[in-house]
C-alpha positions as CSV (number, residue, x, y, z in Angstrom):
1,M,131.1,84.5,157.4
2,P,128.8,87.7,157.4
3,R,125.6,87.6,158.8
4,V,124.2,90.0,156.2
5,T,125.0,90.2,152.5
6,V,123.9,93.3,150.6
7,V,123.2,93.0,147.0
8,M,123.1,95.7,144.5
9,A,122.6,95.5,140.7
10,V,124.2,98.5,139.0
11,Y,123.6,99.6,135.3
12,N,124.9,103.2,134.1
13,A,124.3,104.6,137.7
14,A,127.5,106.9,138.2
15,Q,125.6,109.7,138.8
16,F,124.1,108.3,142.4
17,L,126.4,105.1,142.9
18,R,129.1,106.7,145.2
19,E,126.6,107.9,147.7
20,A,124.6,104.7,147.5
21,V,127.8,102.5,148.2
22,T,128.9,104.9,150.8
23,S,125.6,104.7,152.6
24,V,125.9,100.7,152.7
25,L,129.6,100.9,154.1
26,A,128.8,103.6,156.6
27,Q,126.3,101.3,158.5
28,T,126.3,101.1,161.9
29,Y,126.0,97.2,161.8
30,R,129.3,96.1,160.8
31,D,128.8,92.1,160.1
32,F,127.9,92.5,156.5
33,E,129.3,92.0,153.0
34,L,128.2,94.0,150.0
35,I,128.1,92.3,146.7
36,V,127.6,94.8,143.7
37,V,126.9,93.3,140.1
38,D,128.0,95.8,137.4
39,D,125.8,95.0,134.6
40,S,127.9,95.6,131.5
41,S,127.7,99.5,132.6
42,S,129.1,102.0,129.9
43,D,129.4,105.0,132.2
44,D,132.3,105.3,135.1
45,S,130.4,102.8,137.3
46,L,132.7,100.5,137.2
47,S,135.5,102.6,138.1
48,I,133.7,104.2,140.8
49,L,133.0,100.8,142.3
50,Q,136.8,99.8,142.1
51,S,137.8,103.3,144.1
52,F,136.6,102.1,147.2
53,G,138.8,99.3,147.9
54,D,136.6,98.1,151.0
55,P,137.5,94.5,151.8
56,R,133.6,93.9,152.7
57,M,132.8,94.5,149.1
58,R,132.9,92.3,145.9
59,I,132.4,93.5,142.3
60,I,130.9,90.8,139.9
61,R,131.3,92.3,136.2
62,H,129.0,91.3,133.4
63,H,130.3,91.6,129.9
64,T,126.9,91.9,128.5
65,N,124.0,93.6,130.0
66,M,121.6,90.9,131.7
67,G,119.2,92.9,133.5
68,A,118.3,93.7,137.0
69,A,116.8,90.3,138.1
70,L,119.6,88.2,136.7
71,S,122.2,90.4,138.1
72,R,120.8,89.9,141.6
73,N,120.4,86.4,141.1
74,D,124.2,86.2,140.3
75,A,124.7,88.1,143.6
76,L,122.7,85.8,145.6
77,V,124.6,82.9,144.3
78,A,127.7,84.3,145.7
79,A,126.2,85.6,148.8
80,R,127.5,84.1,152.1
81,G,125.2,85.9,154.7
82,E,122.2,84.4,156.7
83,F,120.3,87.5,155.7
84,V,120.0,89.1,152.3
85,A,119.2,92.8,152.1
86,I,118.5,94.3,148.5
87,M,119.8,97.6,147.5
88,D,119.2,99.5,144.2
89,A,122.1,101.9,142.7
90,D,120.1,105.0,143.2
91,D,119.1,104.3,146.8
92,V,120.6,105.6,150.3
93,C,120.4,103.6,153.4
94,A,119.7,105.1,156.8
95,R,122.9,104.4,159.0
96,T,121.0,102.2,161.1
97,R,119.1,100.1,158.3
98,L,121.0,96.9,158.9
99,E,121.0,97.2,162.5
100,R,117.6,97.8,162.8
101,Q,116.3,95.0,160.2
102,V,118.6,92.4,161.8
103,A,117.1,93.2,165.2
C-alpha cells in the first residue's frame, strides 16, 4: 500500500495536464499513487492521461460530467494511502512537495 494518495480531478484540462501529471510522477518522495478522475472530458485529456503508462497512476473515467467535488470523492473512495494530497489539473508540484508534506 502506498503511503500517499495524490488525487486529481480533470475536466477538459489538456492544455495543462501533461505538465501537472509529470510534476507528480517526478516527486522525490516515491511511495505514492496518483488517482486521476477524468470527468467526461471532451478534449484530449483522457488520451494524455493514458499516454503515461505509469503503474503508480490509476485513471477513473466518468461518462457524464459530475463536477470536481464528486470526482474527488470517487478518487477518495479508491484511495489506498494513509495520507491524501489534492492536486488540480492545472497545478504543478514542486519536486519535493510530497517529501516535505509527509515529513
